[in-house]
N, C-alpha and C positions, 0 to 999 in steps of 0.2 A: 591374173585376176587382181584388180586393185585391192590394196590393203583395207580400204574402208567399206568394200562391198560385202553384202550378206548373202549367205546361201539360202535357198528356199526353206530348208529345215529351220534355220535360225529365225527367218521371218515368221514361220508358222508357230514356232515355240514361244516367241516373245509375248504375244497376247495371252497365251495360256499361262505363262509364268506370272504375268500381271494379275490375271484373275485368280490364280492360285494364291498369290500373296494376299489379295484382299479377302479371300475366303478363309485364310488360315486363322484358327482360333487365337493364335498368338498376336495377330495383328489387332484384334479387337479386345481381347481379355486383359492384356497388360495395361493399356490406358484406362480401362474401366476399373481395374484393381487399384491403380494409382489414385483415381478420383475417389473411390470408396475409402481408401486408406486416409486420404487427407480430410474428407468430410467426416468420417467416423472419429478419427483421432482428434481432429480439431474440436468437434462438439463435445466429446468426452472430457478433454483436457480443459477447454476454456469454460464451457457452461458448467461442467462438473466441479471445476475449481472455484468459480465465483458465484455459483447459484445460491448457496445458503451460508453466508459468512457467520451469521449468528449461531449456527449449530456447531461451529468448529473453533470457538474461542479457547485459547490456551495461553496462559501467562500473559494476558492482555494488560499492558501497563497503565495503571490509573493511580493517582496520588490523592491523599487526604492531608490537609494542613489544618491543624487545630491551634488556633491562636486564642482560644477562650481563656480568660483569666479566672473564671469562676465567680461565684457570688454567694451571699448568705441570704437565706429566706427572711422575709419581713418579720416572721414570728420568732426570729432568733435561733433557728435550728442550726445544724452543722453546715459548714460551707459545702457547696456543690459545684462540680465542673461538668455541666451537661454536655459540653463539646467533647470532653474525654469519653463520656459514656457512649456517645454516638460513634466516635472513632473505634472504640472497643467493639461495639456491636457490628460495625462494618468489617472489621478484621476477622471477627469470629464467623460472620456469615460467609465471607469470601474464602475463608480457609477450608470450608467444607468441600471445595473442589479446586481444580487447578485452572479454572477458566480465567480468573482475574488475578493479576499480580498487583495487589494493593500495597502501595508504598506510603508509609507515614513519614512525611518530610517537613522540614522547616520551610518558611516562605521563600527564602533565598534558594534552597535546593529545588523546590518545585518550579520556581521561575527559570532557573538554569536548565532544568530538564525540559520544560516547555519550549524554551528558546532553541534547544537542540533537537527537538522532535523525539525525545526519548520516552515521553509519556503522552497519552492521547487525551487526558483530561485531568483536572485537579479540582478537588472539592475543598473549598475554603470555609472554615467556621470562624467567624470574626471574634474579636476580643470581648465584645459585649453580649455574646450569645446567652450565657447563663443569666446575666443581669436582666436582659430583655425578657427572657422566658419567665423568670420568677416574678418580674414586674407585672406580667399579665395576671397573675393570681391576685396581687394586691389591687391592681387596677380594676379587676372585675367586681370588687366589693366597695369601690369608692369612685370618686370623680377624678382620681389621679390619671393623667395621660400616660398611656403605656405604649411601648414600641414593640412591634412584632419581631420576634427573632428571625434572622435571615441566614441563609446559606447560599453561596455562589458557586456554581459549577463552571469552571473555565475549560472550554474545549480548545483543541489545537488543529484547526482546519488546514493549516499549512502542512501538517503531517498526513493529510488526507481527509477530505470531507466525509467519506463513509466511516472512517475511523472515529471521527467525532460523534457521528450518529450511533455507532456501536457502543461508544463509551457512555453516552447519556442513557442508552437503553439498559446498560448494565448497572449504572449508578442510580437511576431513578427508583427502581424497586427498593433498593436499600434505604434511600432517603424517605420513601413513603412509609416503610416499616418504622424508621426512626421517628417520623412525624406522628404516626399512630401511637407508638410507645410513649413519646413525650407528652402527647395529648392526654393519654390516660393518667399519666403521672400528675400533670398540672390540674386536670379535672378533679382528681382525688384530693389534691392539696387545696383546691378552691372550695370543695365541699366541706373539708375539715375546717378551713378558715371561716367559712360561712357559719358552720355550727358553733364555733368558738365565739364569733362576733355576735351571733344572736343570743347566746347564753349570757355574754357579758352585758349586752344591751338590756336583756330582760331583767337582769339583776339591778342594773342602774335605774331603769324605768319603774321597776316594781317598788323600789324605795320611794319613788315619787308618787306612788298610788295611781298610776295611769291604768285604764282598763286594758284587758288582754287584747281586745279588738284593735285598739290604737297601737299597742306594741307590735302586733302582727303587721300592720300597715307600714310601719317605719322600720321593720326588721331588715338588716342587710341581706340582699338577694343577688345571686348571679343571674342576670337577665339572659334572654335567648341569644342575643348577638355575642355577648361575652362567652356564653357556653359554647357556641359554634367555633369561636376563635380558639378557645382552650382545647377543643377536641382535635383541631388541626392547626397548631400554632406556628409552624415553620413556613416561612416564605422562601421558596427555592427559585433562584434566578439562574438561567443558563445563558452564558455569553461567550463569545470567542476571545481567547487571550490576545491574539493578534489577527485582525481581519486581513485576508490575502489582498494585496494591492490589485489595482486594475491591470488587466492584461495577463493574469496568471490562471485564468479559467477556474476561479474559485479554489485555487490550491492544486489543481490537477495539471497545471501547465508543465511542470517538470517531467511528469510522466508522459504527457503527450509529446513533448519534445524528444524524450528518450525513445519513444516508439518511432518517431520520424527518423531518428538516427539509425535505429535498427533496420527500418525499411531501406534507407539509403545504403547501409552496409551490406545487406543481403542482396538487394537488386543490383547494386553496383558491382559486387563481386561476381555475380552470375554473368552480367553483361561483359565484364572484363575477361572472365573465363572463356566465353565464346570468341571474343575478339582476338585474344592472344593465341588460342588454339588455331584460329584461322590463319593468323600470320605465321605460325610455326608449322603449318601444313598438317596439323593433326586432324582437323575436322573443318568442313566448309561452313561459312556463315552466310546467311541470306540477308541482303540489304535491298529491299524493294524487289525489282526484277533481276537483280544481279547476285550471283553466287561468287564469293571470294574465298580462295584457298591459296595460301602461300606455298613456297617450295617445301618439300618434306625434309625438315631439318632434324627430325627425330631427337629432340632434346631430352636430357635426363629429366625424369619426373620431378626430382627434388628441385632442379633448377627452374622448371616451369612454375612450381609452387611459389618459389621466392620471387620470380618475375611478376606473377599475378598479384601477390600480396604486396610486393614492393611498390607496384603502381598505385595501389590503394593507400599505402602509407604516405607516399608523397602527394597523391591527389587529394587526400583528406585534409591537407593543410589549407589550401585555398578554399576547399569546400566548407570547412569549418568556419572560416572567416565569412564566407558568403552567407551561410545559414544564420550566423549570429547577426549579420547586418540586416538581413531580411526580417528576422524575428524582431529585432529592435524597431525596424521601420513600421511594422504592423502593430506595434504597441506592447510588446513583451518587455518588461523591465529586466535588465541584465546587469546586476551588480558584480563586482569582482571579475571584470572581463578577462583578465589573464587566466584565472583559474577555470573560468567557463570555456575559454578556448581550449585549454588542455583537456577538460573532460569531454568536450564535443569531439575533438580530434581522436582522443583515445577510445571513445565509444565506437566510432566508425571503424577504427583499426582493429578493435577487439572482435566485433561482429565479422569483419572480413577475414581475420585470421581463422576463426572457427568455421565459417562457411567454406572458405577455400580449402581448408584442411579436410572437411568432410567430402568435398568433391575430389580431392586428391586421393583420399582413402577408398572411396566407394564409386568413383566415376559419376556418371550422370545421375544415378540414384541419390548421390550426395546432396543434390539440390532439394529433393523431396525430404530427405532427412534434416536438412537445414530448416525447412519450414516447420517440421514437427518439433525439433529440438529448440531452435532459436525463437520461433514465433509462438507456436501453440503451447509449448511448455513454458516459455518465457513470460508470456503475457500474464497468466494468473500468478506466477511466482514473483513478479516484479515488485509487488507490494504497492503499486501505484494506484490501483482501484481498491483492492481489499488489503488491509494490513496483513503482514505475515502471520501474526498471532491469531488471525481469523480464517486461515486457509486450512484445508485438509492436510493431514500429516505428510502426504506424499510431496506436496509442493513446498512445505517447510523443509523437507529433507533435500530437495533438489535445488532450492533457491540459490545457494552459494555457488552452484555450478552453472548458473544461468547468466549470460552476459547482461540481459536487460535488467536484472535485479541490481547488479553493481552499477550499471549506467544510471538507473533511476536514483539510487542512493546517493551517488556522487553529485549528479546534477541538482537534485533537490537540496542538498547541503549548501551548494554554491548559491542557488537562487533564493532560498528562503531562510537559511540558518547561518548566514554571515560567513560562509565558507569555513566553518569551524571543523577542525580535523575530526574530533570525536562526535560530530553530528552526522557523520557518514561519508565525509569527503575522503578521509584516509582509508577507511575500509573499502570504499568503492574503487578507488584507484588501485589499491593493492590487489583486490579481487580481479579487476580487469587485467592487470599485469600477469597474474598467475594463470589466468585462462589463455592469454596470448602465449605464454611459455609452454603450456601443455599442448596447445594446438599446433604450434610450430614444431615442437619436438616430435609429436606423433606423426605429423605430415612428412617430415624429413626422414625419419627412421623407416616408415613404411614405404616411402617413395624409393629409397635406396633398395629395400628388399624386393619391391616389385620389379625394378629394373634388372636386378640380378636373377630373379626367378623367371621372369616372363619377357625380358628384353625391352628395348626402347619402344615408346609408343609410336604407332604407325597409323596412317589413314588407309584403311582397307575396307573393301565391301564385304559385308557378311551376308551369306545366302539366307533367304527366307526359310 
């Protein structure tokens, strides 16, 4: 009998085996469980992490700069520094909880921290604030021109547009309370000044013998417009400290680019995993109608990991250059090209080290774990959409272990903050290097253990 011929029993049992495979609960349940896991975990992590940022503020960095020189009231009272009063009120109000980290800074310190993305907004009280505010009182009783006291809130959209919105939402109520409090103080001072001015006028006009009706008509009075201005005297202006340039997606470009690098790193690593396994005879790969499977070399698991990751390490060099060239061609400004090439390359390498390590440790299920860990957990924790200080505690805790967090921090520092080390470039690069070290070490250690305990990897058929 030829070696390739089948017995009648084999021919009869083959369709039954196929139907048994399709009918097996394992055939349907495992893919369904994987889909449920990805859908449920993705929704819980992504939507749960980013859904209500205003409810999770903790140590959100905002600065107040008081340049007010103070002034003396027109009636000769004691000097006042109304800007210092507002600063003290803000400090007292924000100290009641740990939501806002209010920093009282000098102008130079505030500018430096804005330039490095270390604060999300700065409240500036100008030098003439007290003089302008007290001038409203004297101006309300005379024809003297008065200037409305102003406060400027500088936001930092390059650190994240949503962060700027959260900062103004936190600062605005405090400034409204300050406006109301100062309005009551100035209104009371104006009423007192009005009473004193009327008494003085009555004394002078009484000596001239003018009728009381005439005295009443010419008496100093705070009119309705002046009274309204005194009740809400502060003019608050909100403006961006530095407007993001064109091509930066309103300050989100660094995050979008980092997400792109993450996708390239994950998908590229998975593709290389299948291609290398096929060439090493571990598992076949389908390319159109063709199945490819090389000779069974049965390589050591640790060697396979280094081959796969090494291909990405080398391939990421031209890939980083190509991505930068395309990004520049479509309008994305790229300052500090050398640093940006390094962070681009290192981002792909970091994601690949982690993804390939998870596949080495857990096999095919490592691809699912990569989606959960690198993507679903990484997106909220990256601080690209919602700042870290506005995320639930879980994401604040895991952020430093997420590749995308360090990638976004480093890329944003290069693109928007002049590649300054303490603006996130240094911490981002160090964070990625640490993750690479941990991923490679775990992959190599467990690969050696697997080979010793279970033998070399083989391409074998597993019965249904």
